[in-house]
Backbone as JSON Lines, residues from 0, in Angstrom:
{"i":0,"aa":"X","n":[110.21,79.22,146.1],"ca":[111.35,79.65,145.32],"c":[111.11,81.03,144.72]}
{"i":1,"aa":"X","n":[109.87,81.25,144.18],"ca":[109.53,82.55,143.6],"c":[109.61,83.64,144.66]}
{"i":2,"aa":"X","n":[109.18,83.33,145.86],"ca":[109.21,84.31,146.95],"c":[110.66,84.67,147.26]}
{"i":3,"aa":"X","n":[111.52,83.68,147.3],"ca":[112.93,83.92,147.59],"c":[113.57,84.81,146.52]}
{"i":4,"aa":"X","n":[113.26,84.55,145.27],"ca":[113.8,85.36,144.17],"c":[113.27,86.79,144.27]}
{"i":5,"aa":"X","n":[111.99,86.94,144.57],"ca":[111.39,88.27,144.71],"c":[112.06,89.04,145.85]}
{"i":6,"aa":"X","n":[112.26,88.38,146.97],"ca":[112.91,89.03,148.11],"c":[114.32,89.44,147.75]}
{"i":7,"aa":"X","n":[115.04,88.57,147.08],"ca":[116.41,88.9,146.68],"c":[116.45,90.07,145.7]}
{"i":8,"aa":"X","n":[115.53,90.07,144.72],"ca":[115.51,91.16,143.74],"c":[115.19,92.49,144.4]}
{"i":9,"aa":"X","n":[114.11,92.54,145.16],"ca":[113.7,93.8,145.75],"c":[114.6,94.22,146.91]}
{"i":10,"aa":"X","n":[115.22,93.26,147.55],"ca":[116.17,93.59,148.6],"c":[117.45,94.17,148.04]}
{"i":11,"aa":"X","n":[117.79,93.81,146.82],"ca":[119.02,94.31,146.2],"c":[118.88,95.74,145.69]}
{"i":12,"aa":"X","n":[117.67,96.17,145.35],"ca":[117.48,97.52,144.83],"c":[117.94,98.61,145.8]}
{"i":13,"aa":"X","n":[117.5,98.59,147.06],"ca":[117.99,99.62,147.98],"c":[119.5,99.55,148.18]}
{"i":14,"aa":"X","n":[120.05,98.33,148.16],"ca":[121.5,98.21,148.3],"c":[122.24,98.84,147.13]}
{"i":15,"aa":"X","n":[121.71,98.66,145.91],"ca":[122.34,99.26,144.73],"c":[122.29,100.77,144.82]}
{"i":16,"aa":"X","n":[121.14,101.32,145.23],"ca":[121.02,102.78,145.37],"c":[121.95,103.28,146.46]}
{"i":17,"aa":"X","n":[122.03,102.54,147.56],"ca":[122.92,102.94,148.66],"c":[124.37,102.87,148.2]}
{"i":18,"aa":"X","n":[124.7,101.83,147.39],"ca":[126.06,101.67,146.91],"c":[126.47,102.86,146.03]}
{"i":19,"aa":"X","n":[125.56,103.35,145.15],"ca":[125.87,104.51,144.31],"c":[126.12,105.73,145.18]}
{"i":20,"aa":"X","n":[125.3,105.92,146.21],"ca":[125.44,107.09,147.08],"c":[126.73,107.02,147.89]}
{"i":21,"aa":"X","n":[127.17,105.81,148.21],"ca":[128.39,105.68,149.01],"c":[129.66,105.78,148.16]}
{"i":22,"aa":"X","n":[129.51,105.82,146.85],"ca":[130.66,105.97,145.96],"c":[131.31,107.32,146.24]}
{"i":23,"aa":"X","n":[132.59,107.36,146.53],"ca":[133.23,108.64,146.84],"c":[133.24,109.61,145.64]}
{"i":24,"aa":"X","n":[133.04,109.1,144.45],"ca":[133.05,109.93,143.24],"c":[131.65,110.23,142.72]}
{"i":25,"aa":"X","n":[130.59,109.84,143.48],"ca":[129.21,109.98,143.0],"c":[128.88,111.41,142.59]}
{"i":26,"aa":"X","n":[129.21,112.37,143.42],"ca":[128.9,113.76,143.09],"c":[129.63,114.21,141.83]}
{"i":27,"aa":"X","n":[130.88,113.79,141.7],"ca":[131.66,114.17,140.52],"c":[131.08,113.53,139.26]}
{"i":28,"aa":"X","n":[130.64,112.26,139.37],"ca":[130.02,111.59,138.23],"c":[128.75,112.32,137.81]}
{"i":29,"aa":"X","n":[127.93,112.69,138.78],"ca":[126.68,113.38,138.49],"c":[126.96,114.76,137.89]}
{"i":30,"aa":"X","n":[127.96,115.45,138.39],"ca":[128.33,116.77,137.87],"c":[128.82,116.64,136.42]}
{"i":31,"aa":"X","n":[129.64,115.62,136.15],"ca":[130.15,115.41,134.79],"c":[129.01,115.09,133.83]}
{"i":32,"aa":"X","n":[128.05,114.28,134.25],"ca":[126.92,113.95,133.39],"c":[126.08,115.19,133.1]}
{"i":33,"aa":"X","n":[125.88,116.0,134.11],"ca":[125.11,117.24,133.94],"c":[125.84,118.2,133.0]}
{"i":34,"aa":"X","n":[127.15,118.31,133.15],"ca":[127.94,119.18,132.28],"c":[127.92,118.68,130.84]}
{"i":35,"aa":"X","n":[128.0,117.36,130.67],"ca":[127.95,116.79,129.32],"c":[126.63,117.14,128.65]}
{"i":36,"aa":"X","n":[125.52,117.0,129.38],"ca":[124.21,117.32,128.8],"c":[124.14,118.79,128.42]}
{"i":37,"aa":"X","n":[124.65,119.67,129.26],"ca":[124.65,121.1,128.96],"c":[125.49,121.38,127.72]}
{"i":38,"aa":"X","n":[126.63,120.7,127.6],"ca":[127.49,120.89,126.43],"c":[126.81,120.39,125.15]}
{"i":39,"aa":"X","n":[126.13,119.24,125.22],"ca":[125.41,118.71,124.06],"c":[124.36,119.72,123.6]}
{"i":40,"aa":"X","n":[123.61,120.27,124.54],"ca":[122.57,121.25,124.2],"c":[123.17,122.52,123.62]}
{"i":41,"aa":"X","n":[124.23,123.02,124.22],"ca":[124.88,124.25,123.74],"c":[125.45,124.04,122.34]}
{"i":42,"aa":"X","n":[126.21,122.97,122.16],"ca":[126.81,122.69,120.85],"c":[125.74,122.41,119.8]}
{"i":43,"aa":"X","n":[124.67,121.72,120.21],"ca":[123.57,121.45,119.28],"c":[122.93,122.73,118.78]}
{"i":44,"aa":"X","n":[122.66,123.65,119.71],"ca":[122.06,124.93,119.32],"c":[122.97,125.69,118.35]}
{"i":45,"aa":"X","n":[124.28,125.68,118.63],"ca":[125.24,126.37,117.75],"c":[125.28,125.72,116.37]}
{"i":46,"aa":"X","n":[125.32,124.4,116.32],"ca":[125.47,123.69,115.05],"c":[124.19,123.72,114.21]}
{"i":47,"aa":"X","n":[123.04,123.71,114.89],"ca":[121.78,123.61,114.16],"c":[121.24,124.97,113.73]}
{"i":48,"aa":"X","n":[121.54,125.98,114.5],"ca":[121.02,127.3,114.16],"c":[119.63,127.58,114.73]}
{"i":49,"aa":"X","n":[119.19,126.75,115.66],"ca":[117.93,126.97,116.37],"c":[118.03,126.35,117.75]}
{"i":50,"aa":"X","n":[117.17,126.79,118.65],"ca":[117.23,126.37,120.04],"c":[116.52,125.04,120.26]}
{"i":51,"aa":"X","n":[117.16,124.18,121.01],"ca":[116.52,122.91,121.39],"c":[115.33,123.16,122.31]}
{"i":52,"aa":"X","n":[115.28,124.32,122.96],"ca":[114.19,124.63,123.88],"c":[112.89,124.98,123.15]}
{"i":53,"aa":"X","n":[112.98,125.3,121.85],"ca":[111.79,125.66,121.08],"c":[111.45,124.63,120.01]}
{"i":54,"aa":"X","n":[112.14,123.49,120.08],"ca":[111.96,122.44,119.08],"c":[111.91,121.08,119.76]}
{"i":55,"aa":"X","n":[111.44,120.1,119.0],"ca":[111.4,118.73,119.49],"c":[112.13,117.83,118.5]}
{"i":56,"aa":"X","n":[113.04,117.01,119.03],"ca":[113.8,116.07,118.21],"c":[113.28,114.66,118.47]}
{"i":57,"aa":"X","n":[113.23,113.87,117.41],"ca":[112.93,112.45,117.54],"c":[113.87,111.68,116.63]}
{"i":58,"aa":"X","n":[114.27,110.52,117.08],"ca":[115.12,109.63,116.3],"c":[114.37,108.31,116.22]}
{"i":59,"aa":"X","n":[114.11,107.85,115.0],"ca":[113.29,106.66,114.76],"c":[114.15,105.56,114.15]}
{"i":60,"aa":"X","n":[113.9,104.34,114.57],"ca":[114.58,103.18,114.0],"c":[113.56,102.38,113.19]}
{"i":61,"aa":"X","n":[113.91,102.11,111.93],"ca":[113.06,101.32,111.04],"c":[113.84,100.1,110.58]}
{"i":62,"aa":"X","n":[113.12,99.11,110.11],"ca":[113.78,97.87,109.68],"c":[114.66,98.09,108.45]}
{"i":63,"aa":"X","n":[114.49,99.21,107.76],"ca":[115.35,99.52,106.61],"c":[116.22,100.77,106.85]}
{"i":64,"aa":"X","n":[116.3,101.23,108.1],"ca":[117.12,102.4,108.42],"c":[116.57,103.15,109.61]}
{"i":65,"aa":"X","n":[116.23,104.42,109.39],"ca":[115.7,105.23,110.48],"c":[115.42,106.64,110.02]}
{"i":66,"aa":"X","n":[115.19,107.52,110.99],"ca":[114.89,108.91,110.66],"c":[115.32,109.83,111.79]}
{"i":67,"aa":"X","n":[115.67,111.04,111.39],"ca":[115.93,112.14,112.31],"c":[114.81,113.14,112.05]}
{"i":68,"aa":"X","n":[114.0,113.43,113.05],"ca":[112.87,114.36,112.89],"c":[113.04,115.53,113.85]}
{"i":69,"aa":"X","n":[112.78,116.72,113.35],"ca":[112.8,117.91,114.19],"c":[111.6,118.77,113.81]}
{"i":70,"aa":"X","n":[110.87,119.22,114.82],"ca":[109.73,120.1,114.58],"c":[109.77,121.26,115.56]}
{"i":71,"aa":"X","n":[109.22,122.37,115.14],"ca":[109.07,123.54,116.01],"c":[107.93,123.25,116.97]}
{"i":72,"aa":"X","n":[108.1,123.63,118.22],"ca":[107.05,123.41,119.21],"c":[105.83,124.29,118.94]}
{"i":73,"aa":"X","n":[106.06,125.45,118.36],"ca":[104.97,126.37,118.01],"c":[104.76,126.31,116.5]}
{"i":74,"aa":"X","n":[103.59,125.86,116.09],"ca":[103.32,125.69,114.65],"c":[103.3,127.02,113.88]}
{"i":75,"aa":"X","n":[103.32,128.13,114.59],"ca":[103.36,129.44,113.92],"c":[104.78,130.02,113.91]}
{"i":76,"aa":"X","n":[105.73,129.27,114.43],"ca":[107.12,129.72,114.52],"c":[107.84,129.44,113.2]}
{"i":77,"aa":"X","n":[107.54,130.27,112.21],"ca":[108.08,130.05,110.86],"c":[109.6,130.21,110.82]}
{"i":78,"aa":"X","n":[110.16,131.03,111.69],"ca":[111.62,131.21,111.7],"c":[112.31,129.91,112.08]}
{"i":79,"aa":"X","n":[111.86,129.24,113.14],"ca":[112.47,127.98,113.53],"c":[112.15,126.86,112.53]}
{"i":80,"aa":"X","n":[110.94,126.88,111.97],"ca":[110.61,125.85,110.97],"c":[111.56,125.95,109.78]}
{"i":81,"aa":"X","n":[111.84,127.17,109.33],"ca":[112.75,127.35,108.2],"c":[114.17,126.95,108.58]}
{"i":82,"aa":"X","n":[114.59,127.29,109.8],"ca":[115.94,126.91,110.26],"c":[116.06,125.38,110.35]}
{"i":83,"aa":"X","n":[115.02,124.72,110.83],"ca":[115.01,123.25,110.91],"c":[115.15,122.65,109.52]}
{"i":84,"aa":"X","n":[114.34,123.13,108.58],"ca":[114.38,122.58,107.22],"c":[115.72,122.81,106.55]}
{"i":85,"aa":"X","n":[116.29,123.98,106.77],"ca":[117.61,124.28,106.21],"c":[118.66,123.35,106.81]}
{"i":86,"aa":"X","n":[118.62,123.2,108.12],"ca":[119.6,122.34,108.8],"c":[119.48,120.89,108.34]}
{"i":87,"aa":"X","n":[118.25,120.36,108.3],"ca":[118.08,118.95,107.92],"c":[118.42,118.69,106.46]}
{"i":88,"aa":"X","n":[118.16,119.66,105.59],"ca":[118.58,119.54,104.19],"c":[120.11,119.45,104.13]}
{"i":89,"aa":"X","n":[120.76,120.3,104.91],"ca":[122.22,120.32,104.98],"c":[122.75,118.99,105.54]}
{"i":90,"aa":"X","n":[122.1,118.47,106.58],"ca":[122.51,117.19,107.18],"c":[122.4,116.06,106.16]}
{"i":91,"aa":"X","n":[121.31,116.01,105.42],"ca":[121.13,114.96,104.41],"c":[122.27,114.99,103.39]}
{"i":92,"aa":"X","n":[122.64,116.19,102.96],"ca":[123.74,116.33,101.99],"c":[125.08,115.94,102.61]}
{"i":93,"aa":"X","n":[125.34,116.44,103.81],"ca":[126.61,116.13,104.47],"c":[126.76,114.62,104.71]}
{"i":94,"aa":"X","n":[125.73,114.0,105.28],"ca":[125.8,112.57,105.57],"c":[125.96,111.77,104.28]}
{"i":95,"aa":"X","n":[125.29,112.18,103.22],"ca":[125.43,111.5,101.92],"c":[126.87,111.52,101.44]}
{"i":96,"aa":"X","n":[127.58,112.6,101.79],"ca":[128.98,112.74,101.41],"c":[129.95,112.13,102.42]}
{"i":97,"aa":"X","n":[129.42,111.45,103.43],"ca":[130.27,110.83,104.46],"c":[130.82,111.84,105.45]}
{"i":98,"aa":"X","n":[130.2,112.98,105.57],"ca":[130.65,114.07,106.44],"c":[129.78,114.11,107.7]}
{"i":99,"aa":"X","n":[130.37,113.79,108.85],"ca":[129.64,113.72,110.11],"c":[130.23,114.67,111.16]}
{"i":100,"aa":"X","n":[130.77,115.79,110.71],"ca":[131.42,116.71,111.65],"c":[130.42,117.35,112.62]}
{"i":101,"aa":"X","n":[129.18,117.56,112.2],"ca":[128.21,118.19,113.11],"c":[127.9,117.29,114.31]}
{"i":102,"aa":"X","n":[127.51,116.02,114.11],"ca":[127.27,115.21,115.31],"c":[128.54,115.0,116.15]}
{"i":103,"aa":"X","n":[129.71,114.99,115.52],"ca":[130.94,114.86,116.27],"c":[131.18,116.12,117.12]}
{"i":104,"aa":"X","n":[130.85,117.29,116.61],"ca":[130.97,118.54,117.36],"c":[129.95,118.57,118.5]}
{"i":105,"aa":"X","n":[128.71,118.24,118.19],"ca":[127.65,118.3,119.2],"c":[127.95,117.38,120.38]}
{"i":106,"aa":"X","n":[128.41,116.16,120.09],"ca":[128.6,115.16,121.15],"c":[130.03,115.08,121.66]}
{"i":107,"aa":"X","n":[130.95,115.83,121.05],"ca":[132.36,115.86,121.45],"c":[132.99,114.46,121.39]}
{"i":108,"aa":"X","n":[132.52,113.67,120.43],"ca":[133.08,112.34,120.2],"c":[132.54,111.83,118.86]}
{"i":109,"aa":"X","n":[133.12,110.76,118.38],"ca":[132.6,110.11,117.18],"c":[131.46,109.21,117.63]}
{"i":110,"aa":"X","n":[130.23,109.51,117.23],"ca":[129.11,108.66,117.65],"c":[129.25,107.25,117.11]}
{"i":111,"aa":"X","n":[128.76,106.27,117.86],"ca":[128.76,104.89,117.37],"c":[128.08,104.82,116.0]}
{"i":112,"aa":"X","n":[128.62,103.97,115.15],"ca":[128.05,103.77,113.82],"c":[128.65,104.65,112.74]}
{"i":113,"aa":"X","n":[129.2,105.79,113.12],"ca":[129.71,106.74,112.12],"c":[130.8,106.15,111.22]}
{"i":114,"aa":"X","n":[131.8,105.46,111.77],"ca":[132.83,104.92,110.86],"c":[132.26,104.02,109.77]}
{"i":115,"aa":"X","n":[131.31,103.16,110.11],"ca":[130.72,102.27,109.11],"c":[129.8,103.06,108.17]}
{"i":116,"aa":"X","n":[129.08,104.05,108.7],"ca":[128.22,104.87,107.84],"c":[129.06,105.63,106.82]}
{"i":117,"aa":"X","n":[130.25,106.05,107.2],"ca":[131.16,106.69,106.25],"c":[131.62,105.69,105.2]}
{"i":118,"aa":"X","n":[132.04,104.53,105.67],"ca":[132.56,103.49,104.78],"c":[131.5,103.0,103.79]}
{"i":119,"aa":"X","n":[130.27,102.88,104.24],"ca":[129.18,102.33,103.43],"c":[128.28,103.42,102.84]}
{"i":120,"aa":"X","n":[128.77,104.64,102.76],"ca":[127.91,105.76,102.36],"c":[127.25,105.57,100.99]}
{"i":121,"aa":"X","n":[127.9,104.85,100.09],"ca":[127.32,104.61,98.77],"c":[126.1,103.67,98.85]}
{"i":122,"aa":"X","n":[125.98,102.96,99.98],"ca":[124.88,102.02,100.14],"c":[123.79,102.55,101.07]}
{"i":123,"aa":"X","n":[123.89,103.82,101.45],"ca":[122.91,104.45,102.33],"c":[122.34,105.67,101.62]}
{"i":124,"aa":"X","n":[121.02,105.83,101.7],"ca":[120.4,107.04,101.15],"c":[119.9,107.91,102.3]}
{"i":125,"aa":"X","n":[120.05,109.2,102.12],"ca":[119.59,110.21,103.08],"c":[118.66,111.15,102.31]}
{"i":126,"aa":"X","n":[117.39,111.17,102.69],"ca":[116.41,111.96,101.97],"c":[115.71,112.92,102.93]}
{"i":127,"aa":"X","n":[115.69,114.21,102.57],"ca":[114.97,115.19,103.38],"c":[113.5,115.18,103.0]}
{"i":128,"aa":"X","n":[112.63,115.17,104.0],"ca":[111.18,115.31,103.83],"c":[110.73,116.48,104.69]}
{"i":129,"aa":"X","n":[109.93,117.34,104.12],"ca":[109.36,118.45,104.88],"c":[108.15,117.95,105.66]}
{"i":130,"aa":"X","n":[108.08,118.32,106.93],"ca":[106.92,118.03,107.78],"c":[106.2,119.35,108.06]}
{"i":131,"aa":"X","n":[104.94,119.3,108.46],"ca":[104.19,120.55,108.66],"c":[104.89,121.56,109.57]}
{"i":132,"aa":"X","n":[105.55,121.12,110.63],"ca":[106.21,122.06,111.55],"c":[107.73,121.92,111.54]}
{"i":133,"aa":"X","n":[108.28,121.26,110.51],"ca":[109.73,121.07,110.47],"c":[110.13,120.14,109.34]}
{"i":134,"aa":"X","n":[110.85,119.08,109.71],"ca":[111.28,118.15,108.68],"c":[111.9,116.9,109.26]}
{"i":135,"aa":"X","n":[112.31,116.02,108.35],"ca":[113.0,114.8,108.77],"c":[113.96,114.37,107.68]}
{"i":136,"aa":"X","n":[114.96,113.63,108.12],"ca":[115.9,112.98,107.2],"c":[115.63,111.49,107.32]}
{"i":137,"aa":"X","n":[115.18,110.89,106.22],"ca":[115.0,109.44,106.16],"c":[116.34,108.82,105.77]}
{"i":138,"aa":"X","n":[116.73,107.81,106.5],"ca":[117.99,107.12,106.27],"c":[117.64,105.68,105.92]}
{"i":139,"aa":"X","n":[118.04,105.22,104.73],"ca":[117.67,103.88,104.28],"c":[118.87,103.13,103.71]}
{"i":140,"aa":"X","n":[118.85,101.82,103.91],"ca":[119.87,100.96,103.33],"c":[119.36,99.53,103.23]}
{"i":141,"aa":"X","n":[119.95,98.77,102.34],"ca":[119.68,97.34,102.24],"c":[120.88,96.54,102.74]}
{"i":142,"aa":"X","n":[121.96,97.22,103.12],"ca":[123.19,96.58,103.58],"c":[123.1,96.31,105.09]}
{"i":143,"aa":"X","n":[123.31,95.07,105.5],"ca":[123.16,94.68,106.91],"c":[124.14,95.42,107.82]}
{"i":144,"aa":"X","n":[125.4,95.58,107.39],"ca":[126.38,96.28,108.23],"c":[126.03,97.76,108.36]}
{"i":145,"aa":"X","n":[125.6,98.37,107.27],"ca":[125.2,99.78,107.31],"c":[123.95,99.95,108.18]}
{"i":146,"aa":"X","n":[123.03,99.01,108.1],"ca":[121.8,99.08,108.9],"c":[122.12,99.03,110.39]}
{"i":147,"aa":"X","n":[123.02,98.14,110.78],"ca":[123.42,98.06,112.18],"c":[124.06,99.37,112.62]}
{"i":148,"aa":"X","n":[124.9,99.94,111.77],"ca":[125.57,101.21,112.1],"c":[124.55,102.34,112.25]}
{"i":149,"aa":"X","n":[123.57,102.39,111.36],"ca":[122.52,103.41,111.44],"c":[121.78,103.28,112.77]}
{"i":150,"aa":"X","n":[121.41,102.06,113.13],"ca":[120.69,101.84,114.39],"c":[121.56,102.21,115.58]}
{"i":151,"aa":"X","n":[122.84,101.88,115.54],"ca":[123.75,102.27,116.63],"c":[123.82,103.79,116.76]}
{"i":152,"aa":"X","n":[123.94,104.46,115.62],"ca":[124.01,105.92,115.59],"c":[122.73,106.54,116.17]}
{"i":153,"aa":"X","n":[121.58,106.06,115.74],"ca":[120.32,106.63,116.2],"c":[120.06,106.32,117.67]}
{"i":154,"aa":"X","n":[120.41,105.13,118.12],"ca":[120.26,104.81,119.55],"c":[121.13,105.73,120.4]}
{"i":155,"aa":"X","n":[122.33,105.99,119.93],"ca":[123.21,106.92,120.65],"c":[122.57,108.31,120.73]}
{"i":156,"aa":"X","n":[121.99,108.77,119.63],"ca":[121.32,110.08,119.61],"c":[120.17,110.11,120.62]}
{"i":157,"aa":"X","n":[119.37,109.06,120.65],"ca":[118.25,108.97,121.59],"c":[118.76,109.1,123.02]}
{"i":158,"aa":"X","n":[119.82,108.36,123.32],"ca":[120.37,108.37,124.68],"c":[121.01,109.7,125.02]}
{"i":159,"aa":"X","n":[121.85,110.22,124.13],"ca":[122.61,111.43,124.47],"c":[121.74,112.68,124.46]}
{"i":160,"aa":"X","n":[120.68,112.7,123.67],"ca":[119.76,113.84,123.66],"c":[118.59,113.66,124.64]}
{"i":161,"aa":"X","n":[118.51,112.5,125.27],"ca":[117.45,112.21,126.25],"c":[116.06,112.44,125.65]}
{"i":162,"aa":"X","n":[115.82,111.93,124.43],"ca":[114.54,112.17,123.77],"c":[113.42,111.28,124.3]}
{"i":163,"aa":"X","n":[113.78,110.16,124.89],"ca":[112.76,109.22,125.36],"c":[112.18,108.37,124.25]}
{"i":164,"aa":"X","n":[112.71,108.48,123.04],"ca":[112.23,107.67,121.92],"c":[112.58,106.2,122.16]}
{"i":165,"aa":"X","n":[111.8,105.32,121.57],"ca":[112.06,103.89,121.7],"c":[113.34,103.52,120.95]}
{"i":166,"aa":"X","n":[114.06,102.56,121.5],"ca":[115.25,102.05,120.81],"c":[114.91,100.78,120.04]}
{"i":167,"aa":"X","n":[113.63,100.4,120.07],"ca":[113.17,99.24,119.33],"c":[113.02,99.58,117.85]}
{"i":168,"aa":"X","n":[113.21,98.59,117.02],"ca":[113.13,98.77,115.57],"c":[111.68,98.61,115.13]}
{"i":169,"aa":"X","n":[111.18,99.61,114.42],"ca":[109.82,99.59,113.91],"c":[109.77,98.98,112.52]}
{"i":170,"aa":"X","n":[108.6,99.08,111.87],"ca":[108.47,98.57,110.5],"c":[109.35,99.37,109.54]}
{"i":171,"aa":"X","n":[109.39,98.97,108.29],"ca":[110.23,99.73,107.35],"c":[109.6,101.1,107.07]}
{"i":172,"aa":"X","n":[110.4,101.97,106.51],"ca":[109.98,103.36,106.32],"c":[108.9,103.52,105.26]}
{"i":173,"aa":"X","n":[108.63,102.5,104.47],"ca":[107.56,102.63,103.47],"c":[106.2,102.74,104.13]}
{"i":174,"aa":"X","n":[106.12,102.38,105.41],"ca":[104.85,102.49,106.13],"c":[104.56,103.94,106.56]}
{"i":175,"aa":"X","n":[105.54,104.82,106.41],"ca":[105.35,106.21,106.79],"c":[104.4,106.89,105.82]}
{"i":176,"aa":"X","n":[103.55,107.69,106.37],"ca":[102.7,108.51,105.51],"c":[103.35,109.87,105.38]}
{"i":177,"aa":"X","n":[103.22,110.44,104.26],"ca":[103.74,111.79,104.04],"c":[102.65,112.75,104.47]}
{"i":178,"aa":"X","n":[102.86,113.47,105.57],"ca":[101.82,114.39,106.04],"c":[101.63,115.53,105.07]}
{"i":179,"aa":"X","n":[100.41,116.05,105.01],"ca":[100.2,117.22,104.13],"c":[101.01,118.4,104.66]}
{"i":180,"aa":"X","n":[101.58,119.16,103.78],"ca":[102.38,120.29,104.18],"c":[101.48,121.47,104.55]}
{"i":181,"aa":"X","n":[101.84,122.1,105.63],"ca":[101.12,123.3,106.05],"c":[101.73,124.51,105.39]}
{"i":182,"aa":"X","n":[101.18,125.68,105.66],"ca":[101.75,126.91,105.09],"c":[103.14,127.15,105.65]}
{"i":183,"aa":"X","n":[104.01,127.71,104.84],"ca":[105.36,128.05,105.31],"c":[105.9,129.26,104.64]}
């Protein structure tokens, strides 16, 4: 029985790949996905004030919320580090006020979770922390609906920015250590 299941599973993989290739719209789908990624990167660079090519983004999910982290790839790149810190400070303030126009501009849609994050904004805290090569916005809540919305929002960011970050929920944010600040 196990052999039969294995044969069926592995036999279906080439068929699925062949089926995608035989789709008459496959090239158009791939072109649209590529264009969307280019638009996300272009809009992100415009909205953030620094290049995604010289920085690294991470989106973290914690049992009490999550985090948006951005660091300069070059630890001596003080211009991008300052731009990152300025942007993330601004994001923390905007999100605290229920203002999500930047992610809506970057992604050309309302990201999942945003409507609930707006509605529950009084139950969510957004705190900027400086990191040695950039910064992060810690997002915390004790409200179950807000927590689900935060996780939906961060998972969408991971997927749409192709960061490769885990979509699994880690421990709560109190386990984070505050790294020593470098010169800036």
